[in-house]
N, C-alpha and C positions, 0 to 999 in steps of 0.2 A: 485616429486614432490608431498608437500608432501600436507592432506586431507587439514589442514586447505587453505589450498589455490586452491584445486581438487575444495571445499564445495565453494571456493570465486569465481571463477571459471563458472567452473554453473553459482551461480544466480544470478551474474552478467549476464548470458546469458539471464536467465530468468524476468531476469528485465526490458533486451534489451526486446524483446519481450512480457512481456508483453506493456514497454510504444508503444510500433504499433500495440499488439492488446490484449488486454486485456481478452476477452472471449479464445482463443485461449491457445491449451491443448499442451502443448515443451518433444518432446526428444531429450534428451542430453548426448544422451547413449555416442555419439561419443563423444562427449569432454569428459565425464567419464573414459570408455578405454581408447583416449589418453593420459589420468593423472593416469594409468595403478590398476583403481579403477572396481572397479563389479560392475555396474549399478544396481544392487536391494540393496548390499549392502550396496552402497555411499547411494537409495532410503529410501532403508530404516531407512538410521545415518537424512536421510536431515529430513523424516516426525517426524521421532522423537524427533525434535525440532521444531518442527513446523512452519520447514522456506516453508516447501512447503504442496500444499492438492489434489486434484481430484489427483491421485497418483492412476498409474497403471501398476501393473504390466508384465509386455506383458513376452512368452521367454527368450529375448536373447536383453530386455531392458524395462526401462523405462519411464513413459512419467506420465506429470503433469503438474500446475503452480502453478503460485509464493504464496504465503501469503503476507501482512505484515508482520508478524514480519519477513519475510526471506529476503523484502523492506531495512524492520530496518535492519540489517542486513548487506549490505550491502553501503545501497545509504540512509540510516538515510537524513541527509538529500533536501531529495526529502516527506520527513513522515515530516521535518520541514519546508518547506517549503510551504504544503500542506497549512498545522493545525494554522501556523502567515498570513499566505493569509487568510482564515478566520473567526479566534473568531482578524483578525486583522478591516475587512467588518463590521461582527455583529456586533463590537464596536461600531464601530467612525459611521453608520446608525440605529444601533438600532432594535429590532424588529425580527422575522420570515425574511429570504432569501433563495433562491430557489443557493443547492451551485453548479449548473450545471450551475448558471447564476456568482457565484461571481466568480466560477473558468476559467469562460467560459471553457467548455466545449462540444463539437459538443457532437447527440445522442450518438453515438458510443464510449461516454466517459464513459456510464454508471456506466460502471464497476466499472470504476476510482472510480467518486462520489463515490459511494454504498459503493467499499474495504475505503478509509478515514470514512463516516463517520458511516460506527459501528467501525471504529480507536477509533477515535473521543467519541463519546457515550462512550465505558470503557474506555477513559481517565474521564471520567465526563464532561470536558468539555461543547459540547452541551448537550438537553434533546436530548431523543430522538425523532428521523427525525420523519416526513409523510412524504409517502414511493408516491410515485401512481406514474404513468403512463411515464415511460420516466422521471424524477425527483422525486428529497428530495430537502423536506424540512421543513429547519434547526435554529436552536436558542441558541447563548449561557446561561449556566446551572447559579446556582451564582459563580459555578470553572470556568468556565473558564468565564467569569464576574470578576468577580475577579481577574486571569491569565490576564487578559487584563487591567486595572487598575494598576497591578503590573509592568504591560510590556508596556501601553502609550507609552512614549518622543517612542519609539521605536518600533509602529509601526505608531505612526506619520509619523516619517521615510519613510517606504514605502512609505507608499501613494504621 
């Protein structure tokens, strides 16, 4: 199996784990070694590209969590869909809103909301979120409002 296929296989497994439990740290040594790669070497490769975080190099294993960059590498539609849902809701409703409410996330999904908000803050589409116990209040930035206005017909079709 090629390095690209192994990387994608590992990142997809991490994304599946993240989807179920975004706080989990996953040992993918089996997946890595099945594909003929060294866990530490592939782990370093994933870390160097920013696709994983909270990495731990154990004697014969490598454990980590996926980053938003890692998710974007194998499931960009996840980030795009959530981003568009947030922007469209904020654009249509105006004002400030709870990201947990917009995405209809349960308390166990707070880490997903946190990761998405941090990603969106980096894109400039939202102002810095107000972080509270179990929720994040967000609002569109000028760039986010401009993006919403440019794509408004598409967003209205989503509703």
